C-alpha positions in Angstrom: 0.4 38.4 -62.1 4.0 38.8 -62.5 3.9 41.6 -65.3 1.7 43.3 -63.1 3.4 43.1 -60.5 6.4 44.3 -62.5 4.5 47.2 -64.0 3.4 48.4 -60.6 7.2 49.0 -59.7 7.7 50.8 -62.8 9.8 47.8 -64.9 10.5 48.7 -68.4 9.9 45.7 -71.4 13.7 45.1 -71.2 13.6 45.1 -67.6 10.9 42.3 -67.7 12.6 40.1 -70.3 16.0 40.0 -67.8 13.9 39.4 -65.1 11.9 36.3 -66.6 15.0 35.0 -68.2 16.6 34.9 -64.4 13.4 33.2 -63.4 13.3 30.9 -66.1 16.8 29.9 -65.7 16.4 29.9 -61.5 13.5 26.9 -62.4 15.9 25.4 -65.1 18.3 25.1 -62.0 16.0 23.9 -59.2 14.8 21.1 -61.7 18.4 19.7 -62.2 18.6 19.7 -58.5 15.0 17.9 -57.9 16.6 15.2 -60.5 19.5 14.7 -58.3 19.6 11.0 -56.3 21.1 10.7 -53.4 24.5 8.7 -53.0 23.5 5.2 -51.9 19.9 5.5 -53.4 18.7 2.0 -54.0 15.3 3.6 -55.4 15.7 4.7 -59.1 13.6 7.0 -61.3 10.6 5.5 -63.5 9.2 5.5 -66.4 7.4 8.7 -65.9 10.5 10.7 -64.9 12.6 9.2 -68.3 9.2 10.4 -70.8 9.1 13.7 -68.9 12.9 14.3 -69.1 13.2 13.5 -72.5 10.7 15.9 -73.4 11.9 18.4 -71.7 14.9 18.3 -73.5 13.1 17.7 -76.8 11.0 21.2 -75.7 14.0 23.2 -74.9 16.0 22.2 -78.4 12.7 23.2 -80.3 12.5 26.6 -78.5 16.4 27.4 -78.9 17.1 30.4 -81.8 20.2 30.8 -83.6 22.4 33.6 -81.9 23.5 35.9 -85.5 25.0 39.0 -83.6 28.8 39.9 -84.0 30.8 38.2 -81.1 32.2 41.1 -79.3 33.9 39.0 -76.8 35.4 35.9 -77.2 36.5 33.3 -74.6 38.0 29.9 -75.3 38.2 27.4 -72.4 40.8 25.0 -72.3 40.7 21.6 -70.5 44.0 20.1 -71.4 44.1 16.3 -71.6 40.2 16.7 -71.2 38.9 13.7 -73.4 35.0 12.6 -73.1 36.1 9.6 -70.9 37.4 12.6 -68.7 34.8 14.9 -68.4 32.1 11.5 -67.7 34.5 11.3 -64.5 34.6 14.6 -63.8 31.3 15.1 -64.2 30.4 12.2 -61.8 33.0 13.3 -59.4 31.4 16.8 -59.1 28.4 15.5 -58.6 29.1 13.1 -55.8 31.3 15.8 -54.2 27.5 17.4 -53.8 26.6 14.3 -52.3 24.7 13.1 -55.1 24.8 9.7 -57.1 26.7 11.6 -59.5 26.0 10.3 -63.3 22.9 12.4 -63.5 24.7 15.9 -62.8 26.1 18.4 -65.7 28.8 20.2 -65.7 28.3 23.8 -66.6 29.7 23.5 -70.5 27.4 20.3 -70.6 24.3 22.5 -70.6 25.9 24.6 -73.6 23.2 24.0 -76.5 25.9 23.3 -79.4 28.4 20.7 -79.1 30.3 18.9 -81.9 33.5 16.6 -82.0 37.1 17.9 -83.1 39.6 15.4 -84.6 42.9 16.2 -82.9 45.4 14.6 -84.9 48.8 16.2 -86.0 50.0 16.4 -89.3 52.4 13.9 -88.8 51.1 11.8 -85.6 47.6 9.8 -85.1 48.1 10.5 -81.4 49.2 14.4 -80.9 50.9 16.6 -78.7 49.4 20.0 -76.9 51.9 22.2 -79.4 50.4 21.3 -82.8 46.7 21.2 -81.3 47.2 24.5 -79.9 48.0 25.7 -83.1 45.3 24.3 -84.9 42.7 26.2 -82.4 44.7 29.4 -82.4 46.1 29.5 -86.1 43.2 27.7 -87.9 46.0 25.8 -89.2 47.4 22.1 -88.3 51.3 21.5 -88.0 53.6 19.1 -87.0 54.0 17.6 -83.8 55.6 19.3 -81.2 55.7 22.6 -83.3 54.4 25.9 -82.2 53.1 28.4 -84.7 54.9 27.0 -88.1 53.0 25.1 -90.6 54.3 21.8 -91.5 57.1 22.8 -94.1 58.8 23.8 -90.8 60.7 20.7 -89.2 60.5 19.4 -85.5 64.0 20.6 -83.8 65.5 21.6 -86.5 65.2 25.7 -87.4 66.0 27.0 -90.8 65.0 30.9 -90.5 63.8 30.8 -94.1 61.4 28.3 -94.0 60.4 29.1 -90.7 59.6 32.5 -92.3 57.4 31.3 -95.0 55.8 29.0 -92.2 54.5 31.4 -89.5 51.2 31.8 -88.6 49.0 34.2 -87.3 46.6 33.5 -84.6 43.2 34.7 -83.2 45.4 37.0 -80.7 46.9 38.6 -83.7 43.6 38.8 -85.6 41.7 40.1 -82.8 44.5 43.0 -81.9 44.1 43.9 -85.5 40.1 44.5 -85.0 41.0 46.7 -82.1 40.0 44.2 -79.3 42.0 43.4 -76.3 43.4 40.0 -75.5 45.0 38.1 -72.9 45.4 34.5 -71.4 45.5 32.4 -67.7 47.0 29.2 -67.6 47.7 27.0 -64.5 50.9 26.0 -66.0 53.7 27.9 -67.3 52.9 31.0 -69.5 55.4 29.6 -72.0 53.9 26.2 -72.3 52.7 24.9 -75.3 48.9 25.7 -75.3 49.5 29.5 -74.5 52.2 29.7 -76.5 50.0 28.5 -79.4 48.4 31.9 -79.2 52.1 34.1 -79.6 54.8 31.8 -80.6 56.9 30.6 -83.7 59.5 27.6 -82.7 60.7 24.3 -84.0 60.3 22.9 -80.4 57.8 23.6 -77.8 60.7 22.9 -75.1 62.2 26.1 -76.7 61.1 28.0 -73.7 64.0 29.7 -72.5 67.9 30.8 -74.2 69.7 27.8 -72.3 67.1 25.0 -73.8 67.7 26.2 -77.5 70.6 24.1 -79.4 73.7 26.2 -80.3 73.0 26.3 -83.8 70.1 27.2 -83.6 70.5 30.1 -81.5 70.5 32.6 -83.9 67.8 31.0 -85.8 64.6 31.9 -83.1 64.3 33.5 -80.5 63.3 31.2 -77.1 59.3 31.3 -76.4 60.0 33.4 -73.0 61.4 36.4 -75.4 58.8 35.9 -77.8 56.3 36.8 -75.1 57.5 39.8 -73.9 59.7 41.1 -76.8 57.0 40.4 -80.2 53.3 40.8 -81.2 51.1 39.4 -80.5 52.8 38.9 -76.9 53.9 42.3 -76.3 50.2 43.7 -77.0 48.2 41.6 -74.4 46.9 43.1 -71.7 46.6 40.1 -69.2 49.2 37.4 -69.3 48.7 35.1 -65.7 50.1 31.6 -64.7 53.9 30.0 -63.7 56.9 30.0 -65.1 59.3 32.5 -62.9 62.4 30.7 -64.0 61.4 31.0 -67.9 61.3 34.6 -67.2 64.7 35.2 -65.0 62.5 36.4 -62.0 64.8 36.0 -58.8 62.9 33.0 -57.2 63.1 31.6 -53.2 61.3 28.4 -54.1 63.0 25.4 -55.7 63.8 25.4 -59.5 61.7 22.8 -61.6 64.9 20.5 -63.0 62.4 19.0 -65.8 62.8 22.1 -67.3 65.2 25.0 -68.1 66.6 27.9 -66.6 67.3 31.2 -68.2 71.2 31.8 -68.4 71.5 35.1 -70.3 70.8 37.1 -67.1 67.9 38.6 -68.3 64.8 39.8 -66.2 61.7 39.6 -68.9 59.5 40.7 -66.1 61.3 43.6 -65.6 61.5 44.6 -69.3 57.8 43.9 -68.9 57.2 46.7 -66.0 59.8 48.9 -68.2 57.6 48.7 -71.1 54.2 49.0 -68.9 54.3 51.7 -66.6 50.7 51.5 -66.3 50.6 47.8 -65.7 50.7 45.5 -62.7 53.1 42.7 -61.8 51.8 40.2 -59.5 53.0 37.2 -57.7 50.5 36.4 -55.5 46.6 35.7 -54.2 46.8 39.3 -52.4 48.3 41.4 -54.8 46.1 39.9 -57.6 42.7 40.5 -55.9 43.7 43.8 -54.7 44.4 45.7 -58.3 42.9 48.7 -58.8 41.7 47.6 -62.5 40.2 50.8 -63.2 43.8 52.4 -63.4 46.0 49.2 -64.3 46.3 49.3 -68.0 48.1 45.4 -68.4 48.4 42.4 -66.1 51.4 40.1 -65.5 51.0 37.4 -63.1 53.9 34.8 -62.3 53.1 32.7 -59.3 55.5 30.2 -59.3 59.1 29.3 -60.5 57.3 26.6 -62.9 53.6 25.1 -63.0 50.7 26.0 -60.5 50.8 23.6 -58.1 47.4 21.3 -58.1 44.4 22.7 -56.4 44.1 20.3 -54.3 47.6 21.1 -52.5 48.1 24.7 -53.3 48.2 27.3 -50.4 46.6 30.6 -50.4 49.0 32.4 -51.7 48.6 31.0 -55.2 45.1 32.1 -56.9 42.6 29.7 -58.3 41.8 29.4 -61.9 38.7 31.1 -61.1 40.6 34.1 -59.4 43.0 34.8 -62.4 39.7 34.3 -64.9 37.6 36.9 -62.9 40.3 39.9 -63.1 41.6 39.0 -66.6 37.6 39.4 -67.6 37.3 42.3 -65.5 40.5 44.1 -67.4 39.8 43.1 -70.5 36.0 44.3 -70.4 37.4 48.2 -70.3 37.8 48.0 -73.9 34.5 49.0 -76.0 35.4 46.7 -78.6 35.4 43.9 -77.1 38.2 41.0 -76.4 39.6 37.4 -76.7 40.8 35.7 -73.7 41.9 32.3 -73.1 41.8 30.2 -69.8 43.9 26.9 -69.5 43.4 24.2 -67.3 46.5 22.6 -67.7 47.2 20.7 -65.2 44.2 18.1 -66.0 46.5 17.1 -68.2 49.9 16.2 -66.1 47.8 14.6 -63.3 46.6 12.4 -66.3 50.3 11.9 -66.9 51.3 10.7 -63.5 48.0 8.3 -63.3 47.2 11.1 -60.7 43.2 10.3 -61.0 41.9 12.4 -58.4 43.9 15.3 -59.0 42.6 15.2 -62.7 38.9 14.9 -61.4 39.6 18.6 -59.3 42.0 20.3 -61.7 38.4 19.7 -64.0 35.8 21.1 -61.3 38.3 24.1 -61.3 37.8 24.7 -65.3 34.0 24.5 -64.4 34.3 26.7 -61.7 36.3 29.3 -64.2 33.6 28.8 -66.3 30.9 29.9 -64.5 32.6 32.9 -63.0 33.4 34.3 -66.5 29.5 33.4 -67.3 28.7 35.5 -64.7 30.6 38.5 -65.7 29.5 38.7 -69.5 26.4 39.0 -71.7 25.9 35.6 -73.6 24.1 37.5 -75.9 27.3 38.9 -77.5 29.7 36.9 -76.0 31.2 33.3 -77.9 32.3 31.5 -75.0 33.6 27.5 -76.5 35.1 24.8 -73.9 37.1 22.3 -75.6 40.2 19.9 -75.1 43.5 19.7 -77.0 43.9 15.7 -77.0 42.3 13.4 -74.8 44.6 10.4 -72.5 44.8 7.0 -72.3 42.2 7.2 -69.4 39.1 4.7 -69.3 36.0 4.1 -67.3 35.6 0.7 -67.0 33.3 -2.6 -65.3 30.1 -2.6 -64.1 30.0 -0.8 -60.8 26.8 0.4 -59.6 24.7 3.8 -60.0 26.6 6.1 -57.5 29.0 3.9 -56.8 32.5 6.3 -55.6 34.2 7.1 -59.0 37.1 7.1 -57.3 36.9 3.4 -55.9 36.0 -0.3 -56.9 34.2 -1.3 -60.0 33.0 -4.3 -58.3 32.9 -5.1 -54.7 35.6 -5.8 -52.8 33.5 -7.2 -49.7 32.4 -10.3 -52.0 34.2 -13.8 -51.5 36.8 -15.2 -54.4 36.3 -11.6 -56.2 39.7 -9.8 -57.0 38.6 -6.0 -57.0 39.5 -3.2 -59.9 39.4 0.5 -60.3 36.6 1.8 -62.2 39.1 4.4 -63.2 42.5 3.2 -64.5 45.2 4.0 -67.3 46.3 2.0 -70.6 49.9 2.7 -69.6 51.6 5.0 -67.0 53.8 4.5 -63.7 50.8 3.1 -61.9 52.0 0.0 -63.7 54.8 -1.1 -61.0 52.9 1.0 -58.2 50.3 -1.9 -58.5 52.4 -5.0 -59.8 53.3 -7.7 -57.1 56.9 -8.7 -57.2 57.1 -10.4 -54.0 55.2 -13.9 -54.9 56.1 -17.1 -56.3 52.7 -17.5 -57.8 52.3 -16.6 -61.2 48.3 -15.8 -60.8 49.2 -13.4 -58.2 50.3 -10.6 -60.4 48.8 -7.5 -58.9 48.7 -6.1 -55.2 45.1 -6.1 -54.4 43.8 -2.8 -54.6 41.5 -2.8 -51.8 44.4 -3.1 -49.4 46.7 -0.4 -51.0 47.0 2.1 -47.6 48.1 5.1 -50.1 44.4 5.0 -51.8 43.3 8.6 -49.9 46.4 10.1 -51.0 46.2 12.6 -53.1 49.0 11.9 -55.4 47.5 8.2 -55.5 48.6 6.4 -58.4 45.7 4.4 -60.8 46.6 0.9 -62.1 48.1 1.1 -65.8 48.3 -1.9 -68.2 51.8 -1.1 -69.4 54.6 0.9 -67.8 55.8 4.1 -69.5 57.5 6.9 -67.3 54.7 9.3 -68.4 51.1 7.8 -69.1 50.5 8.8 -72.9 47.5 11.0 -74.7 45.0 9.7 -76.6 44.0 10.1 -80.1 40.0 10.0 -80.1 38.2 13.2 -80.7 37.5 15.7 -78.3 34.3 17.8 -77.4 33.7 21.2 -78.7 31.3 23.1 -76.4 29.6 26.5 -77.6 27.2 29.0 -76.6 26.6 32.7 -77.9 27.0 34.4 -80.9 27.3 31.8 -83.7 28.2 29.6 -81.5 25.6 27.4 -83.8 28.4 26.8 -86.4 30.0 24.3 -83.6 28.3 21.5 -85.0 29.1 18.0 -86.0 32.7 16.6 -86.6 35.4 18.1 -87.9 39.2 19.2 -87.9 40.4 21.0 -84.8 41.9 24.0 -87.1 38.1 24.9 -88.2 37.5 26.3 -84.1 39.6 29.3 -85.4 37.8 29.6 -88.4 34.4 29.9 -86.4 36.1 32.7 -84.1 37.1 34.3 -86.7 33.7 34.7 -88.7 31.7 35.1 -85.2 33.8 38.4 -84.2 34.0 39.7 -87.5 37.9 40.2 -87.1 39.7 42.4 -89.5 40.5 40.9 -93.0 38.5 38.0 -92.3 35.7 36.3 -94.1 32.6 36.9 -92.0 29.0 37.9 -91.7 29.4 41.4 -91.0 30.1 42.5 -94.4 28.3 39.7 -96.1 31.8 39.3 -98.7 32.6 35.5 -97.3 33.2 34.0 -101.4 35.5 37.0 -101.6 38.4 35.3 -99.5 40.6 32.4 -101.7 43.3 30.8 -100.7 46.7 29.7 -102.2 47.1 25.4 -102.6 51.2 26.1 -101.6 52.3 22.9 -100.3 53.7 20.1 -102.5 50.7 17.7 -101.6 48.1 20.3 -102.9 50.6 20.9 -106.2 50.7 17.3 -107.1 46.4 16.7 -106.8 45.9 20.0 -108.9 48.5 18.6 -111.3 47.1 15.2 -111.5 43.6 16.9 -112.0 44.7 19.6 -114.6 46.0 16.4 -116.4 43.4 14.1 -116.6 41.1 17.4 -117.8 43.5 17.9 -120.9 43.4 14.3 -121.5 39.7 13.8 -121.3 39.5 17.4 -123.8 42.1 15.9 -126.1 40.3 12.5 -126.2 36.2 14.7 -126.7 38.2 16.9 -129.7 39.8 13.6 -131.0 36.3 11.9 -131.5 35.0 15.4 -132.6 
């Protein structure tokens, strides 16, 4: 009947297929909605539901076929600090915002057909930072803690010009530009912060974001990160740059300056330098300017919306664009290139909320990442666009206790109304500033260690700090593997457990980047790598020595 009606209205075969795909997706969305339970439900799914659910999932996976098209476009979404516990809590939080129990909800990227786990350690650290992990994701090479764009031969916080030169890494942004694609990034952090800087910067210290942060003895050795972005490739070739960081760029500011980071001292206004170098580009500083851009007649966008990081979504005003709005405009501009594009989108303040034990703010920032992903998926064709969603690292963040199904994820893991029960929170941290917020110092009873959490009058404040077991000024990262979720061309290469640097190699292979092995030229085996570091030299020398010894033994016996 559906096909007959399509024929009557003059639908072509391709149009019919697209309509059927939309219909199937709509039905799947309806089924997801039908499977939700309202919050407060006490009647749960029976045997029949779970058997049918398992079979439906099996059927979808059996029907899946690998997409082996060239990835004309690549979008990488980074949830900074978005470990598995954050994803699980964020999933429940988002489901509960919709009035459901939450556990059955799936974030948009959790519906992607291909998933793997990335090992996040730096070359010198068991638990990593964002500089080293961003370098791994974007360059295909792991490096030291707090170092950006330089391999492990370069040292942290010490610049040696000669060593930096031989250690310098290229990135996905370089490779895409060399292949004729347009490139860009959007972030809720400063545009010079560690994750976006991993695309374009080469520095021994991630904190060298502006000139005043570089020690005097190294000022002639390396440029600050902001100057590298504006003056050097690949940064000066980005078609889209959006985020915060006006004080690092030397823009005049009316808002208070962030005391936790540097301020330019050389008198340079790098935004003005950018506009002079890009006369057809558009510099925007608020939401209205961003959304009113004439994309057809604009070659580039530089959006700098705040002195430092963008405010948390929960407390921001309409003056600051959402991550989804920035993503929408970025994709619209980058899509103008017939050769395709590469875009990085970072929800960077998930990480910062966790560092302060602000679990509620972290959940909301993850929710905003999902909104940005949904906006991007609406604008691109998945048959030609590789979309990867991952985290750079995890956090010391836990979902604990035995709360009932549908229990408020931001609430208590046990029932505070029961007698002789000390309530505790479902979401808590191993360390961080929340320790002193909850510690009781006015009692002489050794058993009265903590202020009862159910009596805390600040619980509904977005800046409420959750419990932490050990005091630290900033909560730490976590060292466990992070999820990698993928859809689109060659997304099936994201599977199993792998080193984090593998992601860049998948992107290069799928997009057929110039001078990289790929499925396009069927010459993968032509690409060889020199083993240059001392560890590999030592291993090779040992192997050669052992082989020589064995050969001599064989000759001797003969």
